[in-house]
N, CA, C and O of each residue as an XYZ file, in Angstrom:
752
protein
N      93.204    -87.980    -75.858
C      91.949    -87.354    -75.498
C      90.928    -88.446    -75.190
O      90.870    -89.464    -75.878
N      90.135    -88.228    -74.163
C      89.124    -89.202    -73.762
C      88.093    -89.408    -74.876
O      87.742    -88.464    -75.583
N      87.612    -90.639    -75.027
C      86.583    -90.935    -76.036
C      85.323    -90.117    -75.801
O      84.696    -89.656    -76.755
N      84.947    -89.935    -74.545
C      83.734    -89.175    -74.251
C      83.881    -87.719    -74.707
O      82.901    -87.092    -75.110
N      85.090    -87.189    -74.644
C      85.351    -85.827    -75.118
C      85.211    -85.779    -76.636
O      84.593    -84.856    -77.167
N      85.775    -86.758    -77.341
C      85.650    -86.820    -78.797
C      84.179    -86.915    -79.211
O      83.766    -86.279    -80.180
N      83.400    -87.696    -78.490
C      81.972    -87.828    -78.788
C      81.241    -86.507    -78.571
O      80.363    -86.146    -79.355
N      81.598    -85.787    -77.512
C      80.954    -84.501    -77.227
C      81.282    -83.472    -78.306
O      80.420    -82.683    -78.694
N      82.516    -83.478    -78.789
C      82.910    -82.556    -79.860
C      82.088    -82.843    -81.117
O      81.618    -81.919    -81.781
N      81.919    -84.119    -81.438
C      81.146    -84.501    -82.624
C      79.675    -84.119    -82.467
O      79.035    -83.702    -83.432
N      79.142    -84.258    -81.258
C      77.729    -83.976    -81.019
C      77.444    -82.469    -80.985
O      76.411    -82.020    -81.481
N      78.360    -81.695    -80.400
C      78.192    -80.246    -80.272
C      79.441    -79.551    -80.835
O      80.298    -79.117    -80.065
N      79.556    -79.439    -82.166
C      80.789    -78.925    -82.772
C      80.992    -77.415    -82.660
O      82.104    -76.943    -82.896
N      79.990    -76.657    -82.318
C      80.123    -75.199    -82.360
C      80.073    -74.527    -80.994
O      79.614    -73.390    -80.888
N      80.522    -75.189    -79.975
C      80.568    -74.585    -78.639
C      81.701    -73.557    -78.629
O      82.815    -73.868    -79.051
N      81.434    -72.336    -78.153
C      82.484    -71.311    -78.189
C      83.655    -71.646    -77.266
O      83.489    -72.264    -76.214
N      84.840    -71.217    -77.695
C      86.041    -71.400    -76.876
C      85.958    -70.511    -75.639
O      85.239    -69.512    -75.615
N      86.700    -70.895    -74.631
C      86.712    -70.197    -73.347
C      88.130    -69.680    -73.093
O      89.098    -70.431    -73.207
N      88.246    -68.408    -72.753
C      89.551    -67.787    -72.501
C      89.613    -67.202    -71.098
O      88.632    -66.648    -70.604
N      90.773    -67.328    -70.461
C      91.034    -66.665    -69.194
C      90.575    -67.394    -67.941
O      90.900    -66.965    -66.835
N      89.836    -68.472    -68.081
C      89.222    -69.130    -66.938
C      90.087    -70.200    -66.270
O      89.745    -70.674    -65.187
N      91.194    -70.586    -66.892
C      92.033    -71.642    -66.343
C      93.491    -71.223    -66.459
O      93.916    -70.719    -67.499
N      94.255    -71.432    -65.393
C      95.669    -71.077    -65.397
C      96.527    -72.203    -64.840
O      96.089    -72.976    -63.988
N      97.766    -72.283    -65.342
C      98.765    -73.234    -64.851
C      99.927    -72.430    -64.295
O     100.565    -71.679    -65.033
N     100.212    -72.574    -63.010
C     101.278    -71.769    -62.413
C     102.638    -72.458    -62.497
O     102.750    -73.572    -63.009
N     103.650    -71.795    -61.997
C     105.030    -72.262    -62.095
C     105.315    -73.478    -61.214
O     106.396    -74.057    -61.312
N     104.397    -73.868    -60.378
C     104.583    -75.060    -59.541
C     103.718    -76.220    -60.016
O     103.645    -77.257    -59.357
N     103.052    -76.041    -61.180
C     102.247    -77.112    -61.740
C     100.844    -77.192    -61.180
O     100.151    -78.189    -61.384
N     100.413    -76.151    -60.473
C      99.050    -76.120    -59.938
C      98.125    -75.445    -60.944
O      98.511    -74.503    -61.636
N      96.897    -75.951    -61.007
C      95.863    -75.410    -61.887
C      94.966    -74.487    -61.079
O      94.640    -74.770    -59.926
N      94.568    -73.370    -61.701
C      93.726    -72.380    -61.041
C      92.487    -72.087    -61.871
O      92.566    -71.935    -63.090
N      91.347    -72.010    -61.203
C      90.103    -71.588    -61.822
C      89.975    -70.087    -61.590
O      90.148    -69.605    -60.470
N      89.666    -69.343    -62.672
C      89.651    -67.879    -62.619
C      88.297    -67.354    -63.089
O      88.022    -67.355    -64.289
N      87.458    -66.911    -62.176
C      86.148    -66.382    -62.556
C      86.289    -64.937    -63.065
O      87.396    -64.402    -63.133
N      85.156    -64.314    -63.419
C      85.184    -62.950    -63.962
C      85.862    -61.962    -63.013
O      86.657    -61.129    -63.446
N      85.549    -62.055    -61.731
C      86.111    -61.121    -60.749
C      87.633    -61.281    -60.663
O      88.358    -60.288    -60.603
N      88.108    -62.509    -60.657
C      89.549    -62.764    -60.608
C      90.226    -62.224    -61.874
O      91.266    -61.569    -61.796
N      89.637    -62.499    -63.023
C      90.213    -62.015    -64.275
C      90.283    -60.490    -64.303
O      91.243    -59.926    -64.830
N      89.285    -59.822    -63.745
C      89.270    -58.358    -63.721
C      90.354    -57.785    -62.805
O      90.709    -56.613    -62.932
N      90.882    -58.596    -61.887
C      91.892    -58.100    -60.947
C      93.301    -58.104    -61.525
O      94.228    -57.608    -60.883
N      93.484    -58.658    -62.735
C      94.794    -58.605    -63.374
C      95.131    -59.884    -64.110
O      94.367    -60.849    -64.090
N      96.287    -59.882    -64.762
C      96.697    -61.062    -65.528
C      97.120    -62.206    -64.621
O      97.499    -61.996    -63.469
N      97.051    -63.415    -65.155
C      97.473    -64.591    -64.390
C      98.984    -64.551    -64.168
O      99.443    -64.610    -63.027
N      99.752    -64.453    -65.239
C     101.219    -64.419    -65.137
C     101.659    -63.021    -64.735
O     101.306    -62.034    -65.380
N     102.424    -62.953    -63.675
C     102.954    -61.668    -63.231
C     101.951    -60.805    -62.500
O     102.260    -59.663    -62.159
N     100.769    -61.312    -62.251
C      99.746    -60.551    -61.541
C      99.905    -60.667    -60.041
O     100.965    -61.031    -59.531
N      98.845    -60.353    -59.359
C      98.838    -60.424    -57.898
C      98.275    -61.780    -57.458
O      97.711    -62.498    -58.283
N      98.413    -62.143    -56.189
C      97.778    -63.386    -55.728
C      96.269    -63.409    -55.999
O      95.700    -64.467    -56.269
N      95.629    -62.248    -55.928
C      94.184    -62.181    -56.182
C      93.849    -62.479    -57.641
O      92.733    -62.906    -57.936
N      94.789    -62.265    -58.556
C      94.504    -62.500    -59.981
C      94.772    -63.948    -60.397
O      94.554    -64.309    -61.553
N      95.236    -64.765    -59.477
C      95.471    -66.180    -59.797
C      94.183    -66.981    -59.795
O      93.952    -67.781    -60.702
N      93.344    -66.783    -58.795
C      92.092    -67.535    -58.702
C      92.148    -68.590    -57.619
O      92.899    -68.476    -56.651
N      91.338    -69.619    -57.802
C      91.228    -70.700    -56.818
C      91.952    -71.932    -57.318
O      91.699    -72.411    -58.424
N      92.858    -72.443    -56.492
C      93.609    -73.639    -56.880
C      92.671    -74.844    -56.925
O      91.824    -75.028    -56.051
N      92.845    -75.653    -57.957
C      92.032    -76.867    -58.107
C      92.716    -78.011    -57.371
O      93.920    -78.213    -57.525
N      91.959    -78.760    -56.575
C      92.510    -79.872    -55.792
C      91.792    -81.188    -56.054
O      92.255    -82.234    -55.600
N      90.672    -81.166    -56.776
C      89.876    -82.367    -57.014
C      90.666    -83.334    -57.898
O      90.941    -83.035    -59.060
N      91.025    -84.479    -57.349
C      91.928    -85.421    -58.016
C      91.393    -85.889    -59.366
O      92.143    -85.934    -60.341
N      90.112    -86.235    -59.437
C      89.559    -86.718    -60.708
C      89.502    -85.607    -61.750
O      89.745    -85.857    -62.931
N      89.184    -84.380    -61.330
C      89.166    -83.250    -62.268
C      90.563    -82.988    -62.809
O      90.733    -82.766    -64.008
N      91.554    -83.013    -61.946
C      92.935    -82.801    -62.383
C      93.369    -83.888    -63.364
O      94.027    -83.592    -64.361
N      93.013    -85.130    -63.094
C      93.351    -86.225    -64.006
C      92.674    -86.022    -65.360
O      93.281    -86.277    -66.399
N      91.420    -85.562    -65.354
C      90.689    -85.284    -66.595
C      91.374    -84.165    -67.379
O      91.523    -84.266    -68.597
N      91.790    -83.105    -66.693
C      92.504    -82.009    -67.352
C      93.791    -82.539    -67.985
O      94.074    -82.248    -69.147
N      94.559    -83.302    -67.240
C      95.838    -83.809    -67.747
C      95.670    -84.711    -68.962
O      96.496    -84.681    -69.875
N      94.613    -85.510    -68.983
C      94.378    -86.402    -70.130
C      93.938    -85.641    -71.368
O      94.106    -86.127    -72.487
N      93.379    -84.461    -71.182
C      92.793    -83.712    -72.288
C      93.467    -82.356    -72.490
O      92.834    -81.396    -72.929
N      94.751    -82.291    -72.167
C      95.572    -81.080    -72.276
C      96.348    -81.173    -73.577
O      97.020    -82.172    -73.832
N      96.261    -80.139    -74.399
C      96.903    -80.171    -75.715
C      97.196    -78.752    -76.180
O      96.919    -77.779    -75.478
N      97.757    -78.656    -77.368
C      98.171    -77.383    -77.945
C      97.565    -77.234    -79.333
O      97.484    -78.205    -80.086
N      97.137    -76.016    -79.676
C      96.613    -75.782    -81.020
C      97.720    -75.304    -81.954
O      98.873    -75.185    -81.539
N      97.384    -75.035    -83.189
C      98.366    -74.645    -84.207
C      99.020    -73.300    -83.914
O     100.107    -73.023    -84.421
N      98.378    -72.457    -83.103
C      98.955    -71.153    -82.746
C      99.968    -71.252    -81.615
O     100.700    -70.299    -81.349
N     100.012    -72.407    -80.944
C     100.872    -72.553    -79.771
C     100.138    -72.244    -78.480
O     100.762    -72.077    -77.432
N      98.818    -72.168    -78.549
C      97.988    -71.928    -77.363
C      97.609    -73.271    -76.750
O      97.074    -74.149    -77.428
N      97.892    -73.418    -75.465
C      97.572    -74.655    -74.756
C      96.157    -74.569    -74.225
O      95.685    -73.502    -73.835
N      95.488    -75.712    -74.216
C      94.093    -75.747    -73.802
C      93.775    -77.078    -73.141
O      94.512    -78.058    -73.251
N      92.640    -77.064    -72.449
C      92.036    -78.261    -71.875
C      90.731    -78.450    -72.638
O      89.881    -77.559    -72.653
N      90.573    -79.603    -73.268
C      89.346    -79.894    -74.006
C      88.328    -80.437    -73.025
O      88.395    -81.603    -72.637
N      87.382    -79.597    -72.620
C      86.360    -79.928    -71.638
C      85.087    -80.319    -72.376
O      84.211    -79.484    -72.602
N      84.989    -81.582    -72.748
C      83.857    -82.007    -73.569
C      83.936    -81.267    -74.891
O      84.984    -81.280    -75.536
N      82.852    -80.619    -75.316
C      82.890    -79.920    -76.592
C      83.558    -78.546    -76.519
O      83.772    -77.912    -77.553
N      83.888    -78.080    -75.320
C      84.437    -76.740    -75.174
C      85.946    -76.752    -74.949
O      86.465    -77.485    -74.108
N      86.626    -75.924    -75.720
C      88.071    -75.751    -75.579
C      88.308    -74.618    -74.580
O      87.900    -73.480    -74.810
N      88.977    -74.946    -73.464
C      89.270    -73.973    -72.413
C      90.762    -73.647    -72.478
O      91.605    -74.456    -72.092
N      91.072    -72.446    -72.975
C      92.465    -72.054    -73.133
C      93.102    -71.739    -71.788
O      92.459    -71.199    -70.888
N      94.383    -72.088    -71.669
C      95.104    -72.013    -70.404
C      96.072    -70.830    -70.389
O      96.872    -70.652    -71.307
N      95.983    -70.031    -69.335
C      96.947    -68.970    -69.082
C      98.150    -69.620    -68.400
O      98.000    -70.299    -67.385
N      99.327    -69.415    -68.952
C     100.541    -70.048    -68.435
C     101.369    -69.053    -67.635
O     101.647    -67.947    -68.099
N     101.755    -69.449    -66.446
C     102.614    -68.615    -65.617
C     104.017    -68.544    -66.217
O     104.637    -67.481    -66.227
N     104.516    -69.673    -66.715
C     105.887    -69.704    -67.237
C     106.005    -70.486    -68.537
O     106.583    -69.991    -69.505
N     105.472    -71.686    -68.570
C     105.636    -72.587    -69.718
C     104.485    -73.595    -69.699
O     103.773    -73.702    -68.701
N     104.300    -74.333    -70.794
C     103.182    -75.286    -70.842
C     103.357    -76.531    -69.972
O     102.390    -77.244    -69.705
N     104.565    -76.784    -69.540
C     104.827    -77.943    -68.690
C     105.570    -77.487    -67.435
O     106.325    -76.515    -67.467
N     105.350    -78.189    -66.348
C     106.156    -78.042    -65.136
C     106.710    -79.429    -64.859
O     105.963    -80.377    -64.618
N     108.037    -79.530    -64.897
C     108.699    -80.832    -64.778
C     109.032    -81.159    -63.337
O     109.498    -80.312    -62.575
N     108.782    -82.408    -62.983
C     109.249    -82.980    -61.729
C     110.337    -83.977    -62.078
O     110.180    -84.773    -63.004
N     111.428    -83.940    -61.352
C     112.558    -84.821    -61.594
C     112.687    -85.832    -60.473
O     112.366    -85.549    -59.319
N     113.157    -87.001    -60.825
C     113.491    -88.031    -59.848
C     114.998    -88.017    -59.655
O     115.710    -87.459    -60.490
N     115.511    -88.613    -58.582
C     116.963    -88.631    -58.352
C     117.770    -89.216    -59.522
O     118.936    -88.869    -59.707
N     117.147    -90.101    -60.305
C     117.854    -90.654    -61.477
C     117.738    -89.740    -62.696
O     118.154    -90.107    -63.795
N     117.167    -88.537    -62.496
C     116.960    -87.507    -63.512
C     115.878    -87.846    -64.531
O     115.800    -87.209    -65.581
N     115.046    -88.838    -64.236
C     113.887    -89.051    -65.103
C     112.938    -87.878    -64.891
O     112.881    -87.300    -63.805
N     112.201    -87.536    -65.930
C     111.361    -86.341    -65.937
C     109.907    -86.732    -66.161
O     109.592    -87.590    -66.985
N     109.024    -86.074    -65.401
C     107.582    -86.242    -65.595
C     106.914    -84.878    -65.493
O     107.364    -84.008    -64.748
N     105.833    -84.703    -66.249
C     105.092    -83.441    -66.243
C     104.216    -83.325    -65.007
O     104.105    -84.257    -64.211
N     103.592    -82.151    -64.865
C     102.654    -81.916    -63.771
C     101.526    -82.942    -63.779
O     100.898    -83.172    -62.746
N     101.264    -83.552    -64.912
C     100.220    -84.565    -65.006
C     100.736    -85.985    -65.018
O      99.963    -86.929    -65.178
N     102.056    -86.147    -64.849
C     102.633    -87.481    -64.793
C     103.094    -88.049    -66.125
O     103.469    -89.219    -66.192
N     103.076    -87.239    -67.200
C     103.556    -87.713    -68.503
C     105.087    -87.787    -68.495
O     105.755    -86.803    -68.176
N     105.631    -88.936    -68.840
C     107.088    -89.098    -68.903
C     107.629    -88.316    -70.090
O     107.000    -88.251    -71.146
N     108.802    -87.724    -69.903
C     109.442    -86.944    -70.952
C     110.915    -87.298    -71.018
O     111.509    -87.722    -70.027
N     111.503    -87.117    -72.206
C     112.921    -87.393    -72.417
C     113.682    -86.073    -72.492
O     113.344    -85.201    -73.293
N     114.699    -85.930    -71.666
C     115.517    -84.717    -71.578
C     116.264    -84.445    -72.877
O     116.819    -85.360    -73.486
N     116.274    -83.167    -73.301
C     117.067    -82.734    -74.454
C     118.111    -81.700    -74.057
O     119.282    -81.831    -74.413
N     117.688    -80.658    -73.311
C     118.661    -79.664    -72.847
C     118.128    -78.866    -71.675
O     116.922    -78.807    -71.434
N     119.054    -78.251    -70.951
C     118.757    -77.453    -69.764
C     118.969    -75.978    -70.095
O     119.975    -75.609    -70.701
N     118.029    -75.148    -69.698
C     118.087    -73.708    -69.930
C     117.913    -72.985    -68.606
O     117.151    -73.426    -67.745
N     118.624    -71.867    -68.441
C     118.494    -71.057    -67.232
C     118.289    -69.616    -67.674
O     119.071    -69.083    -68.461
N     117.223    -68.982    -67.157
C     116.947    -67.602    -67.568
C     117.644    -66.599    -66.656
O     118.340    -66.973    -65.712
N     117.444    -65.331    -66.955
C     118.125    -64.247    -66.244
C     117.720    -64.158    -64.773
O     118.443    -63.557    -63.979
N     116.593    -64.735    -64.396
C     116.154    -64.743    -62.997
C     116.592    -66.007    -62.265
O     116.285    -66.179    -61.086
N     117.307    -66.891    -62.956
C     117.768    -68.130    -62.345
C     116.767    -69.269    -62.427
O     117.004    -70.333    -61.855
N     115.646    -69.071    -63.130
C     114.669    -70.154    -63.294
C     115.243    -71.186    -64.264
O     115.872    -70.845    -65.266
N     115.008    -72.453    -63.936
C     115.570    -73.562    -64.704
C     114.460    -74.220    -65.524
O     113.397    -74.564    -65.006
N     114.737    -74.383    -66.806
C     113.807    -75.025    -67.730
C     114.481    -76.251    -68.306
O     115.708    -76.335    -68.359
N     113.666    -77.201    -68.739
C     114.192    -78.345    -69.469
C     113.417    -78.454    -70.772
O     112.186    -78.449    -70.788
N     114.163    -78.552    -71.860
C     113.551    -78.876    -73.135
C     113.515    -80.397    -73.206
O     114.514    -81.063    -72.935
N     112.361    -80.937    -73.573
C     112.191    -82.386    -73.656
C     111.526    -82.739    -74.982
O     111.202    -81.863    -75.785
N     111.334    -84.010    -75.190
C     110.626    -84.460    -76.390
C     109.164    -84.012    -76.386
O     108.524    -84.031    -77.438
N     108.614    -83.609    -75.231
C     107.247    -83.086    -75.164
C     107.193    -81.572    -75.317
O     106.118    -81.003    -75.503
N     108.342    -80.924    -75.238
C     108.398    -79.466    -75.333
C     109.124    -78.877    -74.141
O     109.793    -79.577    -73.382
N     108.972    -77.569    -73.998
C     109.654    -76.840    -72.939
C     108.819    -76.809    -71.669
O     107.598    -76.655    -71.715
N     109.489    -76.956    -70.543
C     108.816    -76.832    -69.260
C     109.744    -76.261    -68.218
O     110.966    -76.370    -68.323
N     109.155    -75.653    -67.216
C     109.891    -75.130    -66.080
C     110.147    -76.271    -65.110
O     109.242    -77.053    -64.818
N     111.360    -76.371    -64.612
C     111.661    -77.378    -63.596
C     111.078    -76.888    -62.271
O     111.312    -75.749    -61.868
N     110.322    -77.748    -61.601
C     109.712    -77.407    -60.319
C     110.799    -76.938    -59.360
O     111.894    -77.501    -59.323
N     110.490    -75.912    -58.592
C     111.483    -75.330    -57.687
C     112.056    -76.334    -56.696
O     113.206    -76.192    -56.278
N     111.279    -77.348    -56.308
C     111.789    -78.346    -55.372
C     112.811    -79.284    -56.006
O     113.487    -80.029    -55.295
N     112.933    -79.258    -57.340
C     113.835    -80.180    -58.033
C     115.060    -79.503    -58.633
O     115.862    -80.151    -59.305
N     115.207    -78.207    -58.394
C     116.350    -77.479    -58.945
C     117.664    -78.010    -58.376
O     118.688    -77.975    -59.058
N     117.649    -78.500    -57.143
C     118.868    -79.073    -56.562
C     119.332    -80.294    -57.356
O     120.536    -80.519    -57.481
N     118.404    -81.086    -57.893
C     118.781    -82.235    -58.720
C     119.451    -81.781    -60.020
O     120.388    -82.414    -60.507
N     118.951    -80.673    -60.568
C     119.560    -80.114    -61.779
C     120.973    -79.625    -61.473
O     121.898    -79.863    -62.249
N     121.136    -78.941    -60.344
C     122.461    -78.447    -59.959
C     123.456    -79.599    -59.826
O     124.600    -79.492    -60.269
N     123.025    -80.677    -59.226
C     123.885    -81.858    -59.094
C     124.211    -82.439    -60.466
O     125.350    -82.832    -60.714
N     123.225    -82.497    -61.359
C     123.437    -83.029    -62.716
C     124.434    -82.169    -63.485
O     125.250    -82.691    -64.245
N     124.372    -80.855    -63.289
C     125.309    -79.950    -63.961
C     126.714    -80.137    -63.386
O     127.690    -80.194    -64.134
N     126.815    -80.231    -62.060
C     128.124    -80.431    -61.417
C     128.780    -81.734    -61.871
O     129.997    -81.784    -62.051
N     127.986    -82.787    -62.058
C     128.508    -84.086    -62.501
C     128.803    -84.117    -63.994
O     129.469    -85.032    -64.479
N     128.310    -83.121    -64.723
C     128.494    -83.089    -66.172
C     127.423    -83.849    -66.940
O     127.545    -84.031    -68.151
N     126.364    -84.301    -66.245
C     125.269    -85.002    -66.921
C     124.417    -84.038    -67.743
O     123.925    -84.399    -68.812
N     124.244    -82.824    -67.249
C     123.495    -81.784    -67.943
C     124.410    -80.577    -68.128
O     125.312    -80.338    -67.325
N     124.171    -79.834    -69.178
C     124.891    -78.591    -69.437
C     123.845    -77.489    -69.549
O     122.837    -77.647    -70.238
N     124.089    -76.381    -68.872
C     123.111    -75.299    -68.903
C     123.406    -74.314    -70.032
O     124.559    -74.066    -70.384
N     122.331    -73.764    -70.586
C     122.412    -72.728    -71.611
C     121.643    -71.525    -71.101
O     120.505    -71.662    -70.652
N     122.249    -70.349    -71.163
C     121.591    -69.128    -70.707
C     120.571    -68.665    -71.752
O     120.845    -68.677    -72.952
N     119.401    -68.261    -71.278
C     118.338    -67.759    -72.148
C     117.656    -66.568    -71.478
O     117.813    -66.337    -70.280
N     116.902    -65.825    -72.269
C     116.044    -64.769    -71.738
C     114.627    -65.322    -71.704
O     114.139    -65.864    -72.697
N     113.972    -65.184    -70.563
C     112.614    -65.716    -70.401
C     111.667    -65.178    -71.469
O     110.801    -65.909    -71.951
N     111.821    -63.913    -71.843
C     110.929    -63.308    -72.832
C     111.071    -63.945    -74.217
O     110.158    -63.849    -75.037
N     112.207    -64.593    -74.481
C     112.434    -65.226    -75.789
C     111.854    -66.634    -75.887
O     111.697    -67.160    -76.989
N     111.537    -67.247    -74.755
C     111.132    -68.654    -74.750
C     109.833    -68.943    -75.506
O     109.786    -69.920    -76.253
N     108.770    -68.134    -75.346
C     107.543    -68.457    -76.086
C     107.743    -68.529    -77.606
O     107.272    -69.469    -78.245
N     108.422    -67.566    -78.173
C     108.637    -67.602    -79.620
C     109.587    -68.738    -80.004
O     109.349    -69.448    -80.981
N     110.642    -68.903    -79.247
C     111.634    -69.941    -79.554
C     111.037    -71.348    -79.496
O     111.391    -72.213    -80.298
N     110.121    -71.571    -78.533
C     109.554    -72.908    -78.344
C     108.094    -73.019    -78.783
O     107.456    -74.048    -78.560
N     107.566    -71.969    -79.403
C     106.255    -72.039    -80.027
C     105.068    -72.175    -79.100
O     104.145    -72.938    -79.387
N     105.074    -71.445    -77.985
C     103.905    -71.462    -77.108
C     103.475    -70.035    -76.785
O     104.261    -69.092    -76.872
N     102.209    -69.907    -76.410
C     101.620    -68.613    -76.061
C     101.291    -68.641    -74.578
O     100.542    -69.503    -74.120
N     101.852    -67.692    -73.824
C     101.593    -67.664    -72.379
C     100.179    -67.216    -72.050
O      99.592    -67.684    -71.074
N      99.627    -66.317    -72.851
C      98.273    -65.828    -72.586
C      97.434    -65.847    -73.859
O      97.421    -64.871    -74.609
N      96.729    -66.962    -74.106
C      95.828    -66.991    -75.259
C      94.785    -65.874    -75.202
O      94.367    -65.360    -76.239
N      94.367    -65.503    -73.997
C      93.381    -64.443    -73.842
C      93.899    -63.121    -74.409
O      93.125    -62.336    -74.955
N      95.200    -62.874    -74.282
C      95.784    -61.632    -74.782
C      95.780    -61.563    -76.309
O      95.937    -60.483    -76.877
N      95.604    -62.699    -76.975
C      95.554    -62.709    -78.433
C      94.228    -62.185    -78.980
O      94.128    -61.832    -80.155
N      93.212    -62.138    -78.115
C      91.914    -61.634    -78.562
C      92.054    -60.170    -78.953
O      92.879    -59.447    -78.397
N      91.269    -59.753    -79.883
C      91.308    -58.357    -80.339
C      90.964    -57.416    -79.197
O      90.135    -57.751    -78.351
N      91.592    -56.237    -79.160
C      91.257    -55.251    -78.116
C      89.764    -54.928    -78.147
O      89.177    -54.718    -79.209
N      89.175    -54.895    -76.972
C      87.764    -54.563    -76.859
C      86.820    -55.733    -77.050
O      85.609    -55.582    -76.887
N      87.357    -56.906    -77.397
C      86.471    -58.055    -77.589
C      86.185    -58.713    -76.244
O      86.902    -58.510    -75.264
N      85.137    -59.492    -76.228
C      84.767    -60.213    -75.006
C      85.837    -61.247    -74.708
O      86.421    -61.797    -75.642
N      86.120    -61.535    -73.429
C      87.162    -62.497    -73.109
C      86.831    -63.935    -73.460
O      87.674    -64.811    -73.267
N      85.669    -64.207    -73.954
C      85.336    -65.581    -74.328
C      84.187    -66.110    -73.495
O      83.715    -65.461    -72.562
N      83.763    -67.267    -73.844
C      82.613    -67.883    -73.183
C      82.973    -68.342    -71.779
O      84.141    -68.546    -71.448
N      81.959    -68.494    -70.984
C      82.143    -69.096    -69.661
C      82.312    -70.593    -69.836
O      81.799    -71.165    -70.798
N      83.024    -71.235    -68.923
C      83.179    -72.686    -69.043
C      81.831    -73.394    -68.968
O      80.940    -73.002    -68.215
N      81.711    -74.440    -69.765
C      80.455    -75.221    -69.807
C      80.351    -76.113    -68.589
O      79.372    -76.844    -68.440
């Protein structure tokens, strides 16, 4: 976490958490979701209109990646100064990019060590790593297929619905809020 973020938390310790305003899709893209977008449906499994606006600002993305973490409940968040912005996940907390040598890096460039390969009922490929579970980017599934054919990786069949509990993550922190409660603060 950035030092400036730690300083902001110490200076303003009671800033309310933010829910529903940030999403990570299955291709590793980050989306900003305003009130109107959130009202149009859930991030995961919703319509294109419920995704929001893709973030492209390089420095903002780097800041998000440096300050991306998980709480004790398994909810992933971006620590935006003193405010914790919880992330709606399309599939998993990480989206892995593979190199031809099968080295793995996250959507933010964090290196990870491969542990096992999982394939769900829809054919989506996940990799469990020392950083946790992530979906393999669709452009890299061919590398996984080659690794399986060579015997470098072995696939295990899983049900997508079982992954959050099995790997300790929450796809929609916003859904954990009590029925009828406000969706959370606006981003600072």
